[in-house]
C-alpha positions in Angstrom: -2.6 4.7 20.1 -0.7 6.6 22.8 -2.3 4.8 25.7 0.4 2.1 25.7 3.8 1.8 24.1 2.7 -1.5 22.5 -0.1 0.2 20.7 2.3 2.8 19.2 4.5 -0.1 17.8 1.7 -2.4 16.7 -0.2 0.4 14.9 3.0 1.3 13.0 3.4 4.7 14.7 0.0 5.7 13.3 0.3 4.3 9.8 -2.3 1.6 10.7 -4.9 4.1 11.7 -6.5 5.0 8.2 -9.9 3.5 7.7 -9.1 2.5 4.2 -6.2 0.1 3.4 -4.3 0.3 6.7 -2.1 -2.6 5.6 -1.0 -0.8 2.4 -0.4 2.4 4.3 1.6 0.5 6.9 3.7 -1.2 4.1 4.3 2.3 2.6 5.5 3.5 6.0 7.8 0.5 6.2 9.3 1.3 2.8 9.9 4.9 3.9 11.4 3.8 7.2 13.7 1.3 5.5 15.0 4.0 3.1 15.7 6.2 6.2 17.4 3.3 8.0 19.7 2.8 4.9 21.0 6.3 5.3 22.4 5.7 8.8 22.7 1.9 9.3 24.8 -0.7 7.6 23.0 -3.8 6.1 24.1 -5.8 9.1 22.7 -3.3 11.5 19.4 -3.3 9.6 19.4 -7.1 9.9 19.7 -6.7 13.7 16.9 -4.2 13.7 14.7 -6.6 11.8 15.6 -9.5 14.1 14.9 -7.4 17.2 11.6 -6.2 15.7 10.2 -9.7 15.6 9.9 -10.4 19.4 9.1 -6.8 20.1 6.4 -6.9 17.4 5.1 -10.2 18.8 4.7 -8.5 22.2 3.2 -5.3 20.8 0.8 -7.2 18.6 -0.3 -9.5 21.4 -0.9 -6.6 23.9 -2.7 -4.5 21.3 -4.9 -7.3 20.0 -5.8 -8.2 23.6 -6.6 -4.5 24.4 -8.7 -4.3 21.3 -10.3 -7.7 22.1 -9.8 -8.8 18.5 -7.5 -11.7 17.4 -6.2 -9.9 14.3 -7.2 -6.3 14.1 -6.8 -4.8 10.7 -5.2 -1.6 12.1 -2.3 -3.6 13.5 0.4 -3.2 10.8 3.6 -4.1 12.5 3.4 -7.4 10.8 3.5 -5.7 7.4 6.3 -3.4 8.6 8.6 -6.2 9.7 7.8 -8.5 6.7 8.4 -5.7 4.2 11.7 -4.7 5.9 12.8 -8.3 5.6 11.9 -8.3 1.9 13.7 -5.1 1.2 16.7 -6.1 3.2 17.1 -9.4 1.3 16.6 -7.9 -2.2 19.0 -5.0 -1.6 20.6 -3.7 -3.7 17.5 -3.0 -5.7 16.4 0.0 -7.6 13.2 1.9 -7.1 11.3 -0.2 -9.7 12.5 -3.5 -8.1 11.4 -2.2 -4.7 8.0 -1.2 -6.2 7.6 -4.6 -7.7 8.4 -6.2 -4.3 5.8 -3.8 -2.7 3.1 -4.8 -5.2 3.9 -8.5 -4.9 3.8 -8.4 -1.1 0.6 -6.5 -1.0 -1.0 -9.0 -3.4 0.1 -12.0 -1.4 -0.9 -10.4 1.9 -4.3 -9.3 0.7 -5.3 -12.3 -1.4 -3.7 -14.9 0.9 -3.3 -17.7 -1.5 -2.3 -21.2 -0.4 0.3 -21.2 2.3 -0.5 -17.7 3.4 -4.2 -18.7 4.0 -3.0 -21.7 6.0 -0.7 -19.5 8.1 -3.5 -16.9 8.6 -6.0 -19.6 9.8 -3.5 -21.4 12.0 -3.6 -19.0 14.9 -7.0 -17.3 14.4 -8.8 -19.3 17.2 -12.2 -18.8 15.5 -15.1 -19.2 17.8 -13.0 -18.6 21.0 -14.5 -16.2 23.5 -12.3 -13.3 24.6 -11.7 -14.9 28.0 -10.7 -18.2 26.3 -8.4 -16.5 23.7 -4.7 -17.4 23.8 -3.5 -13.9 23.1 0.2 -14.9 22.7 -0.8 -17.3 19.9 -3.0 -14.6 18.3 -0.1 -12.2 18.5 2.2 -14.7 16.8 -0.4 -15.4 14.2 -0.6 -11.7 13.3 3.1 -11.8 12.4 3.3 -15.3 11.0 1.0 -15.0 7.9 2.8 -11.8 6.8 6.2 -13.6 7.2 4.8 -16.3 4.9 3.6 -13.7 2.5 7.2 -12.2 2.6 8.6 -15.6 1.9 6.3 -16.1 -1.1 7.3 -12.7 -2.4 10.9 -13.5 -2.1 10.4 -16.8 -3.9 8.8 -15.0 -6.9 11.6 -12.4 -6.9 14.2 -15.2 -6.8 12.5 -17.0 -9.7 12.3 -13.8 -11.7 16.0 -13.0 -11.1 16.9 -16.6 -12.0 14.9 -16.5 -15.2 
């Protein structure tokens, strides 16, 4: 993790290292980090952090996936981090139970990958490509993309719930 700055970011500052459910642990770390950000940053500043985290995350996920020689390693959790930050930022103000519901919805969408999330996940996988033929920048984008689609689906469900 500490051998390259990209690894530190992509592995969610260590939250992606557990052998069991690294995506869930990474999402929990994202939630805690968001709560800390809210203490010191305005909503607009948090939005800028999220915006900056997308290209930085793309770079970090690309470099780390290439170094691990896997198109979408499960221990890369920056995709969960940025996607969940986006969800929390857009549903704020929200109480603890609303945030927990967002967490559960996002984890279900991210793990089950229904419909559009499965499409987004498969879009950049490059199945069957040898390591030397892998287009790593596309793989890095794909790592982020399916979680952003899962975030969108989560936000749609929350919006429908609030409208109902």
